[in-house]
N, CA, C and O of each residue as an XYZ file, in Angstrom:
160
protein
N      90.909     73.005     85.036
C      90.218     73.584     83.560
C      91.355     74.254     82.635
O      92.420     74.744     83.012
N      90.828     74.142     81.266
C      92.049     73.992     80.054
C      91.385     75.601     79.881
O      90.180     75.751     80.082
N      92.193     76.700     79.523
C      92.164     78.073     78.974
C      92.004     77.955     77.575
O      92.244     79.022     77.009
N      91.506     76.532     76.409
C      92.290     76.551     75.040
C      90.869     76.414     74.774
O      90.265     75.914     75.723
N      90.034     76.760     73.595
C      89.126     77.128     72.643
C      89.506     75.739     71.076
O      90.654     75.917     70.666
N      89.070     75.054     70.621
C      88.849     74.264     69.536
C      88.459     74.505     68.579
O      87.322     74.769     68.972
N      88.394     74.722     67.140
C      87.455     74.767     66.119
C      87.826     73.955     64.670
O      88.939     73.820     64.162
N      87.028     73.656     64.374
C      87.062     72.974     62.858
C      86.443     73.952     61.769
O      85.310     74.402     61.937
N      87.148     74.251     60.728
C      86.207     74.645     59.522
C      86.162     73.945     58.367
O      87.281     73.436     58.295
N      85.508     73.600     57.376
C      85.519     72.591     56.401
C      85.053     73.804     54.928
O      84.299     74.777     54.949
N      85.599     73.409     54.158
C      84.992     74.035     52.663
C      85.439     72.847     51.684
O      86.608     72.492     51.534
N      84.553     72.401     51.171
C      84.907     71.513     49.892
C      85.341     70.287     50.990
O      84.732     69.935     52.001
N      86.691     69.734     50.392
C      87.173     68.968     50.755
C      88.459     69.278     51.856
O      89.133     68.318     52.229
N      88.647     70.121     52.164
C      89.607     70.826     52.798
C      89.111     70.996     53.884
O      88.055     71.628     53.883
N      89.679     70.491     55.287
C      89.577     71.054     56.542
C      90.844     71.490     57.317
O      91.992     71.071     57.165
N      90.336     72.526     58.275
C      91.081     73.304     58.975
C      90.671     73.207     60.364
O      89.522     73.276     60.800
N      92.055     72.993     61.185
C      91.542     72.888     62.686
C      92.622     73.989     63.342
O      93.745     74.211     62.890
N      91.864     74.788     64.808
C      92.463     75.757     65.591
C      92.416     75.714     67.165
O      91.447     75.877     67.907
N      93.479     75.500     67.409
C      93.355     75.573     68.848
C      93.803     76.892     68.945
O      94.729     77.181     68.187
N      93.107     78.332     70.167
C      93.308     78.943     70.617
C      93.368     78.811     72.162
O      92.490     78.306     72.862
N      94.743     79.435     72.658
C      94.465     79.790     74.298
C      95.631     80.865     74.519
O      96.320     81.538     73.752
N      95.548     80.731     75.862
C      96.080     82.487     76.641
C      97.889     81.985     76.573
O      98.546     80.976     76.831
N      98.073     83.012     76.197
C      99.529     82.626     76.041
C      99.962     84.236     75.891
O      99.245     85.140     76.321
N     101.487     84.503     75.087
C     102.472     85.593     74.751
C     101.757     85.891     73.605
O     102.634     86.524     73.017
N     100.734     85.901     72.799
C     100.552     86.460     71.270
C     101.171     86.398     70.212
O     101.082     87.009     69.148
N     102.100     85.253     70.753
C     102.723     84.693     69.202
C     101.737     83.868     68.625
O     100.917     83.236     69.291
N     101.819     83.864     67.132
C     100.863     82.784     66.182
C     101.954     81.541     65.557
O     102.979     81.768     64.915
N     101.544     80.513     65.849
C     102.181     79.271     65.005
C     101.403     78.588     64.171
O     100.322     78.162     64.576
N     101.721     78.426     63.195
C     101.260     77.634     62.203
C     102.393     76.470     61.768
O     103.579     76.474     61.439
N     101.442     75.577     61.941
C     102.788     73.800     61.864
C     103.937     74.350     62.074
O     104.591     74.761     61.115
N     104.332     74.443     63.173
C     104.977     74.883     63.912
C     106.085     75.720     63.817
O     107.115     75.616     64.482
N     105.785     76.726     62.791
C     106.618     77.980     62.180
C     106.053     79.247     62.691
O     104.839     79.262     62.896
N     106.771     80.355     62.939
C     106.075     81.533     63.550
C     105.173     81.758     62.023
O     105.216     81.106     60.980
N     104.335     83.014     62.423
C     103.133     83.263     61.363
C     104.067     84.134     60.080
O     103.659     84.250     58.924
N     105.230     84.624     60.535
C     106.069     85.514     59.688
C     106.921     84.689     58.270
O     107.083     84.942     57.077
N     107.237     83.808     59.038
C     107.669     82.393     58.485
C     106.723     81.687     57.422
O     106.986     81.386     56.258
N     105.526     81.502     58.157
C     104.647     80.419     57.366
C     103.937     81.519     56.104
O     103.728     81.036     54.991
N     103.653     82.762     56.329
C     103.225     83.844     55.069
C     104.188     84.945     54.984
O     104.242     85.954     55.687
N     105.136     84.495     53.753
C     105.905     85.155     53.784
C     105.848     86.964     52.851
O     106.732     87.811     52.729
N     104.406     86.940     52.363
C     103.867     87.875     51.655
C     103.849     89.147     52.526
O     103.381     90.194     52.079
């Protein structure tokens, strides 16, 4: 049994996919740390 949840969001022609699972609390986006992905 997996402790992973999957969801998809759509707006106009864009699609966002997310997998959430138990872990360390680190957020990774496209294999980058969240601070490196969103630099603002």
